[in-house]
C-alpha positions in Angstrom: 8.4 25.4 -15.6 8.9 22.6 -13.1 6.4 19.8 -14.0 5.0 19.6 -10.5 3.9 23.2 -10.4 0.6 22.4 -12.1 -1.1 22.2 -8.7 -0.3 25.9 -8.0 -2.7 28.7 -9.0 -1.6 31.5 -11.3 -0.4 33.9 -8.5 1.8 31.2 -6.8 3.2 30.2 -10.2 4.2 33.9 -10.9 5.9 34.1 -7.5 7.8 30.9 -8.2 8.9 32.3 -11.5 10.2 35.5 -9.9 11.8 33.5 -7.1 13.7 31.3 -9.5 14.9 34.2 -11.5 16.2 36.0 -8.5 17.8 32.9 -7.0 19.7 32.4 -10.3 20.9 36.0 -10.4 24.6 36.8 -9.7 23.6 40.4 -8.8 22.3 41.6 -5.4 21.0 44.9 -6.9 18.5 44.5 -9.8 16.8 47.3 -11.8 13.1 46.6 -12.0 13.3 47.4 -15.7 15.7 44.5 -16.2 13.3 42.1 -14.5 10.5 43.5 -16.7 12.6 42.6 -19.8 13.7 39.2 -18.5 10.2 38.0 -17.5 8.2 40.1 -20.1 6.2 41.5 -17.2 4.8 45.0 -16.5 6.3 47.1 -13.8 3.2 46.6 -11.7 3.4 42.8 -12.0 7.1 42.7 -11.0 6.5 44.9 -7.9 3.3 43.2 -6.9 4.9 39.8 -7.0 8.1 41.0 -5.3 6.2 42.4 -2.3 4.1 39.2 -2.0 7.1 37.0 -2.4 9.0 38.9 0.3 6.1 38.4 2.7 6.0 34.7 2.0 9.7 34.3 2.6 9.3 36.0 5.9 6.6 33.6 7.0 8.5 30.5 5.8 11.9 31.6 7.3 10.3 33.0 10.5 12.1 36.3 10.0 11.2 40.0 9.9 14.1 40.7 7.6 13.4 41.8 4.0 14.8 39.4 1.3 13.5 41.7 -1.4 13.7 45.4 -0.6 12.1 47.8 -3.1 13.7 51.2 -3.4 11.6 54.3 -2.6 11.3 55.2 -6.3 10.3 51.6 -7.1 13.1 51.4 -9.7 15.4 48.9 -7.9 15.1 45.7 -5.9 17.8 44.9 -3.3 18.3 41.3 -2.5 19.4 39.6 0.7 20.7 36.2 -0.5 20.6 34.6 3.0 17.1 33.2 2.2 17.1 33.1 -1.6 18.9 29.8 -1.6 15.9 27.9 -0.2 13.8 27.9 -3.4 12.5 24.4 -2.7 11.4 25.3 0.8 9.3 28.2 -0.6 7.7 26.1 -3.3 6.9 23.4 -0.7 5.2 26.0 1.4 3.1 27.0 -1.6 2.1 23.4 -2.5 1.2 22.5 1.1 -1.2 25.5 1.2 -2.5 25.1 -2.4 -6.2 24.4 -2.8 -5.2 22.5 -6.0 -3.1 20.1 -3.8 -5.8 19.8 -1.2 -8.3 19.0 -3.9 -5.9 16.4 -5.3 -5.5 14.7 -1.9 -9.3 14.5 -1.4 -9.6 12.8 -4.7 -6.7 10.5 -3.9 -8.4 9.4 -0.7 -11.9 9.5 -2.3 -13.1 11.7 0.5 -14.4 14.4 -1.8 -18.2 14.8 -1.3 -19.2 17.8 -3.3 -18.1 21.2 -4.6 -20.0 22.9 -1.8 -18.5 20.8 1.0 -14.9 21.4 -0.3 -15.7 25.1 -0.7 -17.0 25.4 2.9 -13.8 23.7 4.2 -11.5 26.1 2.3 -13.5 29.3 2.4 -13.9 29.6 -1.3 -16.9 29.5 -3.6 -18.3 26.4 -5.2 -17.7 28.0 -8.6 -14.0 28.2 -7.8 -13.9 24.5 -6.8 -15.5 23.7 -10.2 -12.8 25.7 -11.9 -10.1 23.9 -9.9 -11.4 20.5 -11.1 -11.6 21.7 -14.7 -8.0 23.1 -14.5 -6.6 19.9 -12.9 -8.3 17.8 -15.6 -6.7 20.0 -18.3 -3.3 19.7 -16.8 -3.6 15.9 -16.1 -4.8 15.1 -19.6 -1.3 14.8 -21.0 -0.6 12.1 -18.4 -3.7 10.1 -19.4 -5.3 10.8 -16.0 -8.6 12.4 -15.3 -10.9 13.2 -12.3 -14.3 11.7 -12.8 -17.7 13.3 -12.0 -17.7 11.2 -8.9 -14.3 12.8 -7.8 -12.2 9.7 -8.4 -8.9 9.4 -10.3 -9.2 7.4 -13.6 -6.4 6.3 -15.9 -3.0 4.6 -15.6 -2.7 3.6 -12.0 1.1 3.5 -12.2 1.2 7.0 -13.6 -1.0 8.2 -10.7 1.0 6.6 -8.0 4.3 7.8 -9.5 2.9 11.3 -9.9 1.8 11.5 -6.2 5.0 9.9 -5.0 7.3 12.3 -6.8 5.4 15.3 -5.7 5.4 14.2 -2.1 9.0 13.3 -2.0 10.3 16.2 -4.2 8.5 18.9 -2.3 8.4 17.4 1.2 4.7 17.2 1.4 4.5 13.7 2.8 2.7 14.5 6.0 -0.7 13.9 4.4 0.0 10.2 4.4 1.7 9.9 7.8 -1.0 7.6 9.3 -0.6 5.2 6.4 3.2 5.4 6.6 3.0 4.5 10.3 1.0 1.3 9.4 3.7 0.4 6.8 6.5 1.1 9.2 5.2 -1.3 11.8 4.9 -4.2 9.4 7.4 -7.0 9.5 8.4 -6.5 5.9 9.4 -2.9 6.4 11.2 -3.6 9.7 13.2 -6.3 7.8 14.1 -3.8 5.0 15.2 -1.2 7.4 17.4 -3.6 9.5 18.7 -6.2 7.0 19.1 -4.4 3.7 22.7 -3.5 3.9 22.6 -0.7 1.3 19.4 0.8 2.5 20.1 4.4 3.6 17.6 6.4 5.6 16.6 8.4 2.5 15.9 5.2 0.6 14.1 3.8 3.5 11.7 6.8 3.3 11.4 6.3 -0.4 10.2 2.7 0.0 7.9 3.6 3.0 6.3 6.4 1.1 5.6 4.5 -2.1 4.2 1.5 -0.1 1.9 4.0 1.8 0.5 5.4 -1.4 0.1 1.9 -2.8 -1.8 0.8 0.3 -4.1 3.8 0.1 -5.0 3.0 -3.5 -5.3 -0.8 -2.9 -7.7 -0.2 0.1 -9.9 1.7 -2.3 -9.8 -1.1 -4.9 -7.3 0.3 -7.4 -4.5 -1.9 -8.6 -1.6 -1.6 -11.0 -1.6 -3.2 -14.5 0.8 -6.2 -14.2 1.8 -6.2 -17.9 5.2 -4.4 -17.4 5.9 -6.7 -14.5 5.5 -9.8 -16.6 7.8 -8.3 -19.2 10.6 -7.5 -16.7 10.4 -10.0 -13.9 10.6 -13.8 -14.1 7.8 -16.0 -12.6 7.5 -16.1 -8.9 9.0 -19.6 -8.5 12.1 -18.5 -10.5 12.8 -15.5 -8.3 15.6 -15.8 -5.7 14.6 -16.6 -2.1 14.9 -13.0 -0.9 12.6 -11.7 -3.6 10.0 -14.4 -2.9 10.0 -13.5 0.8 9.5 -9.8 0.1 6.5 -10.5 -2.2 5.0 -13.0 0.2 5.2 -10.6 3.1 3.8 -7.7 1.2 0.8 -9.9 0.2 0.3 -10.9 3.8 0.3 -7.2 4.8 -2.3 -6.3 2.2 -4.5 -9.1 3.3 -4.3 -7.9 6.9 -5.5 -4.5 5.6 -8.6 -6.0 4.2 -7.5 -6.7 0.6 -8.8 -9.9 -1.0 -6.3 -12.7 -1.5 -6.6 -12.5 -5.3 -6.0 -8.7 -5.5 -3.3 -8.9 -2.8 -1.4 -11.5 -4.7 -1.6 -9.5 -7.9 -0.6 -6.2 -6.2 2.2 -7.7 -4.2 4.2 -8.7 -7.3 4.4 -5.0 -8.0 6.6 -4.4 -5.0 9.8 -5.8 -6.5 9.1 -4.1 -9.7 8.7 -0.7 -8.0 11.9 -1.2 -6.0 13.8 -2.0 -9.2 12.3 1.0 -11.0 14.0 3.1 -8.3 17.2 1.2 -8.5 16.7 -0.3 -5.0 17.9 -3.9 -5.1 17.7 -4.6 -1.4 20.0 -7.6 -1.3 18.2 -9.5 -4.1 19.9 -11.3 -6.9 18.6 -8.7 -9.4 20.1 -10.3 -12.6 18.5 -13.6 -11.7 15.1 -12.0 -11.1 14.8 -10.2 -14.5 13.7 -11.7 -17.8 16.1 -12.5 -20.6 14.8 -9.5 -22.5 15.9 -7.2 -19.7 19.3 -8.8 -19.5 19.8 -8.6 -23.2 18.8 -5.0 -23.4 21.1 -4.0 -20.5 24.1 -6.0 -21.8 23.6 -4.7 -25.4 23.6 -1.1 -24.2 26.6 -1.6 -22.0 28.5 -3.2 -24.9 27.6 -0.3 -27.2 28.7 2.2 -24.5 32.0 0.4 -24.2 32.6 0.6 -27.9 31.5 4.3 -28.0 34.0 5.1 -25.2 36.8 3.4 -27.0 35.9 5.2 -30.3 35.8 8.5 -28.6 38.9 8.3 -26.4 40.9 5.5 -27.8 41.0 3.7 -24.4 39.0 0.9 -22.8 36.7 1.1 -19.9 37.9 -0.7 -16.8 36.0 -3.7 -15.3 35.0 -1.6 -12.3 33.6 1.1 -14.6 31.6 -1.5 -16.6 30.2 -3.1 -13.4 29.1 0.3 -12.1 27.4 1.2 -15.4 25.5 -2.1 -15.3 24.3 -1.5 -11.7 23.4 2.2 -12.2 21.7 1.8 -15.6 19.7 -1.2 -14.5 16.7 0.9 -13.4 16.7 2.9 -16.6 16.5 -0.3 -18.6 13.7 -1.7 -16.5 11.8 1.6 -17.0 12.2 1.3 -20.8 9.7 -1.6 -20.9 6.0 -0.7 -21.0 4.4 2.6 -20.2 6.9 5.0 -18.6 6.2 7.3 -15.7 9.3 9.3 -16.2 7.3 12.5 -16.9 6.9 12.9 -13.2 10.6 12.5 -12.2 12.2 15.9 -11.6 15.1 16.9 -13.9 18.3 17.3 -11.9 20.7 18.4 -14.7 19.7 20.5 -17.6 21.5 20.0 -20.9 22.4 23.7 -21.0 24.1 23.6 -17.6 26.0 20.4 -18.4 27.1 21.6 -21.8 28.7 24.6 -20.0 30.2 22.8 -17.0 31.0 19.4 -18.5 31.1 19.9 -22.3 32.7 16.5 -23.0 30.3 14.6 -20.8 27.5 16.5 -22.6 28.7 15.4 -26.0 29.3 11.8 -24.9 25.8 11.7 -23.4 24.2 12.9 -26.6 26.1 10.2 -28.5 24.9 7.6 -26.0 21.3 8.8 -26.3 21.5 8.4 -30.1 22.5 4.8 -29.6 19.6 4.3 -27.2 17.1 5.9 -29.6 18.3 4.8 -33.0 20.4 1.6 -32.7 18.3 0.1 -30.0 15.0 1.7 -31.1 13.9 2.6 -27.5 11.6 5.6 -27.7 9.3 5.5 -24.7 11.5 7.4 -22.3 11.4 11.2 -22.4 14.5 13.1 -23.6 14.9 15.0 -20.3 14.6 11.9 -18.2 17.1 9.8 -20.3 19.6 12.7 -20.5 19.4 13.2 -16.8 19.9 9.6 -15.9 22.8 9.1 -18.3 24.6 12.3 -17.3 24.4 11.4 -13.6 25.7 7.8 -14.3 28.5 8.9 -16.5 29.7 11.6 -14.1 29.7 9.1 -11.3 31.1 6.1 -13.0 33.4 7.1 -15.9 36.9 8.7 -15.4 36.7 11.4 -18.0 39.3 13.4 -16.2 42.1 11.0 -17.3 41.5 12.1 -20.9 42.6 15.7 -20.2 45.9 17.3 -20.0 46.2 19.8 -17.1 45.2 23.4 -17.6 48.1 25.8 -16.9 47.2 28.9 -15.0 49.3 31.9 -14.0 48.2 33.9 -11.0 50.2 37.2 -10.8 48.6 39.9 -8.7 51.4 42.4 -9.1 49.8 45.0 -6.8 48.7 42.4 -4.2 51.3 39.6 -4.2 50.0 38.2 -1.0 46.8 37.3 -2.8 48.5 35.0 -5.2 48.7 32.0 -2.9 45.2 32.6 -1.6 43.8 32.6 -5.2 45.8 29.5 -6.1 44.5 27.5 -3.2 40.9 28.6 -3.9 41.1 27.6 -7.5 42.5 24.2 -6.7 40.0 23.5 -4.0 36.9 24.7 -5.9 37.5 24.0 -9.6 36.6 20.6 -11.0 39.4 20.7 -13.6 43.0 19.5 -13.1 45.0 22.7 -12.8 48.7 23.4 -12.5 50.3 26.8 -11.8 53.2 28.5 -13.5 55.2 31.7 -13.0 55.5 32.2 -16.8 52.7 34.4 -18.1 53.5 34.3 -21.9 55.0 31.0 -23.0 53.0 28.1 -21.5 50.1 29.6 -19.5 46.6 28.8 -20.8 45.0 31.4 -18.5 46.3 34.4 -16.7 44.8 36.0 -13.6 46.4 39.4 -13.1 45.8 43.1 -13.0 48.7 44.3 -15.1 49.6 42.0 -18.0 48.8 43.6 -21.4 50.2 41.0 -23.9 47.7 38.2 -23.2 44.8 37.3 -25.4 41.8 39.1 -23.8 39.6 35.9 -23.5 42.4 34.2 -21.5 43.1 37.1 -19.1 41.0 37.7 -16.0 41.5 41.0 -14.2 40.7 40.2 -10.6 41.5 42.7 -7.9 41.0 40.2 -5.1 38.6 37.2 -4.6 36.4 36.9 -7.7 32.7 37.7 -7.7 30.3 34.9 -8.5 30.0 36.3 -12.1 33.8 36.5 -12.5 34.1 32.9 -11.3 31.4 31.7 -13.7 33.2 33.4 -16.6 36.5 31.8 -15.5 34.8 28.3 -15.2 33.3 28.8 -18.7 36.7 29.5 -20.2 38.2 26.5 -18.3 35.6 24.3 -20.0 36.4 25.6 -23.4 40.2 25.1 -22.9 39.6 21.6 -21.5 38.1 20.5 -24.8 41.1 21.6 -26.7 43.3 19.5 -24.3 41.3 16.3 -24.8 42.7 13.5 -26.9 39.5 12.5 -28.7 38.3 11.4 -32.1 35.9 13.3 -34.4 33.0 11.3 -32.9 32.6 14.0 -30.2 
């Protein structure tokens, strides 16, 4: 289950489970019995959630069309995939309307007065509110956070801010801090970031604005971040470059204008640069000057070990541009490896199962790199999912794995529909991530054959398409391409 879904009640979690299952399905007609087996649900549970989910999708998408249509005999569900692709939009709708989330926001802002007051606002019983608090505490315990009897958050402040930040950004529920974000946006520091930071995109601008807004809310209430990780990763103020010093000074001045004492504002303001670096936002600072020798050494050691691993695996050296990109893009991961990590709250973008299927060589290389990170460098505070995700994204973006592969040879020979040959070739070239060449010879040098008549081809290398492939046929074709690509890779036994 997605980590953020702890703020949904059981009914919403069930609907999200069904929605995710349907969105990942290649079929538009699904037997109810099949869903019962996949989800280990009763027939009643499948049908009840399907009807409720269909109604919710109609509300979110402002349509009267049925996305899930149940047959008259209640044995089949027909899907309309026009709206199934917006899974995040549906989840966002559930979170925005969740009493768990509303309770969390009241505790964040310390506006929670009593069970009875909250119950009256949301038309529920005081007993239900008590259960909500108990459930939230059970779910927050693994993050070392708790809600006190006075309805305040207690625990690691960095964890709390990171949790709220990632929920708000991931599920587009930032409207609850709009007023605070407006204050931040009007400040000179943010105007400068927006105008002068050359690499600051609109999305990153919102990232900074949102985190500063959450930080301001908490600072106003007298809650501040432990500065120990900052001291481990950033040099002293007078050793920072001019740009970094200016940012910290301006953030301190802003906090003081919002009523924060000079002592607390000074302590809190140092966190700004640290938070930006954690999110790999360098905003025109000399980032290698601003970090401690420990950070530089850990980053350089890891890059050096990756360089050796790449050579050992592929018998070729990384180019200078690739090394420079690795250093830039792994910088935030190294920063995060010092002190208590908040990576539990960062959503996973790439699952190891999907990457192993789509990019098997990158998957193996990433596992080897993780082993170096864990065993050789003895860094264990980052979660496996977070580290795998960060490394996979970096390697896919920065390393030229494709130069290690020989082209895959494909024969397209639609005997009964010769006009479809060119169409299929163009589609395969434009959509597939592998380097593919086409041949007219079906038996001697073709790795894969797409045809509807050849009989003397190994079954796993033959794809009998009658026209354009279905999504399932294309998935099977891509899987086989991945398997063949490994056999065409010049690599050592390390992978």
